[in-house]
N, C-alpha and C positions, 0 to 999 in steps of 0.2 A: 026226812031227807038230810037235814043237817047232821044228825047223829051218824047216819050211814056214811056221809062224806068224811066226817072226822075219823070214824073207824077205819075207812079205806086209807086215809092219809097216814094214820098210825101204822097200819099194816105195811104200807109201802115203805115208810121210814124204817121200820124194824127190819124189813127184808134188805133194804139198802145197807143197813148197819152190819148185818150178818155177811153180806157180800164183801163189805170192806174188811171185816175180820178175816174172812177166808182168803181174800187177796193178800193181806199182810202175812198170813200164815204161809201161803204158797211162796211168796217172795223169800221169807225166812228159810224155807225148806231147801233152797238152792244155794245158800250163802256159805255152807260149810262142806257139804257132801262131795263137791267136785274137788276139794282140796284134801279132805281126809281119806279119800279113796286112793291117794298116791302112796302113803306110808307103808301099808301092808304089802304092796307090790313093787316097792322101790328096788328090790334086788332084780326083779324081772326087767324093770326099766333100765337099770344100770347095765345088765348083760346085753340088752337089745341095742342100746344107744352107745355102749362102750364108754361109760363115764365113771369117775371116781366118787368116793363118798362126799368129798367137798363139793363137786358139781351137783351131786344128788341133793345136797343141802340147799343149793340154789333154787331147786324146784319149789321149795317152800319159802325161801327167802325172797324171791322175786315178787310174789304177790304181796308180801308184807311191806316191802319197800314201796310198791305202788299204792298200797292202802295209805301209807304215810304221805306220799307225794300228792295223791289225788284228793284226799279227804278235805283239806282246807278250801279247795275250790268248789266242792259240792254245794255249800250254802249259797255261793254266788250264782251257780247254775239254777238252783231252786228259786232264787229271787227273780231270775229272768224268765224262766219258762214254766215254773210251777213244779210242785213236788211230784205230782202224778206223772207228768211227762219225763221228769228226771229219772224216776224209777223205771219207766218204760224203756228209755234208751239204755239204762244200765242192764236191763234184762237182755236186750238185743246183743250188747257187747259180750255178756256172759255166754250166750248161745254160740256166737262166733268163736270165742276163745276155746270152748269145749271141743268144737269140731276141728279147729285148726291144729291143736296140739296132738292130734292122733293121725295127721296126714302124712308125716314123713319123719325126718331125722331130728337131731337135737335142736337144730335151728328153729324148725317149726314148733317143736315142743315148747321151747322157751318163748317164742312169739305168742303161742296160744295161752301159755301160762300168764304172760304179761297182760293180755287182753282180759283174761279171767280176773286178774287182780284189779284192773280198772273197774270192771262191772260190779264186782263184789264190794269194792270200796264205796261205790254209789249207794248200794243197798244198805251197807253197814251204817252209813251216816244218816240216811233218810228215814229208816224205820223208827228210831226213837222220836224223831220229829213228827212222823205220821201219827204215832200214838198220842203224842201231846196235842196235836192238832185236832184229830178226829175223836179221841176218847179222853178228854182232859180229866174226867171224873172217874175213869177206870184204868188209870195208868198201870197200877200194880197187876191187875187181872190180865190186861192185854199184853203187857210185857211178859208176864208168865207164860201166856199162850205161845207167843212167838219165840221166846227163849227155849221153851220145852221142845218146840218144833226144830229149832236149830240144833239143839243137842241130840235129839233123836235121830235126825237125818245125818248128822255127823257120824253117829254110831253105825247107821245103816251103810253109809259110804265106806267106812273102814272095814266093817264086818263082811260085806259082800264082795269086796275087791278080789280076794283070792279065789272064791268059788266062781265068780263071773269070768275070771281070767282063764279058767280051765274048761269053760263050757263050749268054746268054739275055736275055730282056727284064727280068729282075730286076737286071741290071747288077752293081754292086759289092756289092749285098746278098747275092747268091749267094756271093761270095768270103768274106763274113763269117759267114754262117749255116751253111755246109756243115760247119763244125767241130762242130755240134750232133750230127751222126751219130756221130762218134768219141767224144763224151762219153757218149752213150747206151750204146755198146758197153762203155766203161770202167765205167759204173755197173753194168751187168749182170754183168761179171766180178767187180767188187769186192764184190758182195753175198755172195760165198762167204766173205769175211773177217769178215762182221758178227757171226757167232755166236761169234767167238773173243774172248778177253780176255787181260789181262796175265798171269794165272796160267798159261796154256798155254805161255808162252815163258819163264817165270821160272826153271824148273829148268835148271841148268847154264849159266845166263847171268849172268856176273859183272858185267855192265854195269848191272844193276838195283839201285838203292839211292837213298835219300834223295829222295823224290818232289818236293820243293819247293826250288827255288833261286830266291830272290826277286830282283827287279830291283835293289832298293837294295843288294843284295850284289854283283851283277854290275858295277854302275857304279863300284865301287872298284878294279876290275882294269884295269891299263894294257893287258894283253894282250887282254882282251875288247874294249876300245875299238879296239885296233889291228886286230883281225879285223873289227869292225863297219865301220871306215873303209875297210879293204881291200874289203869287200863293197860299200860305198857307191860307191866309185870304179869298181869293176867294173860295177855296175848302171848308173851314170850313163853310162859309155862305151857300154855295150850299147844302152840305150834311146835314147840320142841317135843312135846309128848306125841303129837301127830306124826312128826318126822322120824322120831328115834325110839319111842317106846316099843314098837314091835321088834326092832333089832335088839334092844335091851332084854326083852323077854326071851328071844331066841337064844341069846347068850346064856340065859338062865336055864336053858334046856327045853323050851317049848318049841313046837313046830310052827312054821309061819302061819298056817291057817288057824291054829289054836290061839296064837298071839293076836291075830286079827279078831277072833271071837271075844277074847278078853277085853280088847279095846271097845268092841261093840257093846258088850255088857256094861262097861263103864259109862258109855254114852247113854244107854237106855236108863241106867240109874239116875242120870242127870235130868231125865224128862220130868219126873215129879218134883225134883229139886228146883229146876228152872221154872216150874209153874208156881210153886208155893213160896219160894225164897224171895222173889220180887215183892210179893204182897207183905211178907214179913219185914223186909227192909223198908218199904214205904210206910208201914204203920208203927214200927217200934220207935220209941222215943229216943233211946240211946243207940245210935247206929254204929257204935263201936262194937256192940255185942256180936253182930254178924261177922265182923272182922276176926274176932277171937275164935268163932266157930270154924271159919275158913282156915285159920292158922293151925288149929288142932287137927283138922283133916289132912293138911299137907305134912305135918310132922309125923303123924302116925302112918299115913299111907306110903309116903316115900321111904320111910325107914323099913317098912315091910318088904320093899322091893330088893333089899340086900340079901334076902333069904331065898335059897334055891329049893323051894317047895311049892308045888303047883297051887295048893289051896291057899297058902300064905301069899303067894304072888297075886292070886285072884283077889284076895282081900285088899292087898296093897293097891292094886289097880282100881278097885271099886271105891275105896276110901279117898285116895288122892283124886280120883275122878269126881267124887262128890264135892271136894274142895274147889276143883276147877269150875264145876257147874255153878256152885254158889258164888264164886268170885265173878264169873261172867254176869250172872244175874244181878249182882250188886252194882256192877259197872253200868249195865243197861238201865237199871232203875235210877241211878244217880243222874244219868243224862237227862232224864225227864223230871225227877222230883227236886233236883238241885237248881232248876231254872224256873223262874216265875212265868216266863212266856214261851210260846212256840218257837219264836226266832232265837231266844236264848238257848233253848234246847238244841236246835240245829247247830248253832255256833259252838256250844260246848261239845256236842258230839263230834263235829268236824275237827275242831282243834285237838281234842283229847285223842281221837283216833289217828290224827296225823302224827302227833308226838309219840303216841303209844306204839304205833306200828313201825315207826322209824327205829325205835329202840328194839322192839320185838323182832324185827327183821334180822338183827344180829344173832339171835338165839340159835336157830337151826344151823346156820353157817358155822357159828362157833362150836356147836356140838359136833358137827361133822369134822371139823379140824381136830377137836379133842379126840374123837373116835379114831381118826386116821393116825394120830401121833401116839396115843396110849393104848388103843385097842382094848380099853377097860370100861366095862359097863358100871363099875363101882364109882369111878370118877364122874361119869354121866349122872349117876343118881345123886351124888353129893351136890352137883350143880342144880338139880331139881330142888333139893332141899333149900339151898341158899336163895333161889329165886322165890320160893314159896314164902320164906320169912320176909324178904324185902317187900313182896306184894302187900303183906299185912301191915308192915310199918307205914307205907304210903296210905293204906286204907284208913289208918287211925286219923290221919290229918284230913282225908277226904270226907270222913264221916261226921264232921262238925255240922251242927244244925244251922246252916246258913244257905241263902240263895246266892248264886254267882253274881246276879245283878247288884246285890248289896256289897260285893267286894270289889267292884270295878271302879 
């Protein structure tokens, strides 16, 4: 009987672990698609809402600003109500934001975009902490799973926007609102986690200690700032690509739907990269090596985007996309492996994403201004190159073999 009871407990524990993994994956699946779905149909949105390229850039900039504003407060919320409930409320806000931005004119669109930004910010900060808390010995593997999901769904969001916009009389609003279905499914699955609390995972988990690491302590660390700026440049490159790569490709002679498919292919390529690269970053002794790999992808990929040839453009999109996926994976892995504790991971994630997104928010708006002034895709591409190089410079400092707690 004792053996049967032990076997039953092990089976129950394994089932609960898989449910936790599925829950994390579902949360990750909605953190990008609702934003990447905007880029390929931005011309339809501009025509319907009668807005300029600069205002269109705000559609990507507003979420990034809110990521930066909200992120430092997320660790405080987690400490008060628990990480599971924090994620739950974030999902509710995302759902409301998706629905509101399709209800009317530019005012409601901006309001819904703002709510979306708040909800996604909560998810962005909490997921690395969830991994550190629930899977302290499998950080690379679980980070790879949710990173691959985020990149894959980002590609689906961008690739399906144009086809979905032509399927019904709802037009582009169907492309933007359909993600509410996935959010509802995620909420239903996540409710299984709401009765749990920190005490249930505290046993045998050495990552739990010292619940409060204050921002005024973090800002003294050069390493924390290096990780924050690495994340800033990664985010700036990604969201500039999301907002303006389709337009750049159209300038090179592609149709809008083909440009959307190119972006989707790039995101799909990032799925295996996002799965394997965190495990590589977590295990490699010299973590500057991943930074050199990322730099090579950016230089080659963005350089190919100067050439007006469909095959070369596809290669450029894929190679630069590989660099973006690898950079994102490195950042997410650093949030976990560069902290000794769960609370250190949450604090590092919140601070880095706050600083990072505040810088990154300038990218799409700046690119929109440049596009309005110069109407030149070559200038846009040069900016992509510069941002890629700066990313890897900060990455060299962030890759030093230290824990943030040792630098505070």
